[in-house]
N, C-alpha and C positions, 0 to 999 in steps of 0.2 A: 503494500500500499504505498502511495506517494504522500508525503505530508503536503498540506495545502500550501501554495505558494505566497509568500508573503509579499507585500507591496514594495518593489524595488525603488519606485520614485520616493514613497515615504521614507525608507531607509536611508537613501542619499541625502535627503534633507535632514535628516537626523544625524548622520555623519558629519556634515559638514558644521551644523550647529555645533557638535561636540569639539570638533577640532577648533573652532574660535573658542569655546570655554576654556579648551588648554592653552591656547595662545594668550589667554586671559589671566593665567595662574591656576586654573583647576588642574587637579591630578589627573595626568592622562591615563596613569595605571587603573586608577577606579573608573574614570569615564568610558575609555575605551575598551578596557577589560570587561567592565559590565555589558557593554554591547555584544562584544563577541562571545561572551558566555550565554547571553539571551539568545543569540543568532543560532547557537550550537542547540538550544532546548527545544524539544519538540512541542511544547506548553508555550503558545503566546502569553506574554506578561499581560495580566488582567488590569493593572493600574501602574503608573508612575512614569519615570522617564522613558521607559522601554516598552511602553504599552503597544501593542500590535506589532511588536517584532518578533 
């Protein structure tokens, strides 16, 4: 069974936003690590920064 494809357009916008936050002093490890951890999960996040990822 193939998991539902996630919105690439939405994810690209989120990725760009996360990079901007990293450039402004936020933790790259936390922000990008959290994104990639969520992208690796079979369950979409129900709420929060990574919702719908």
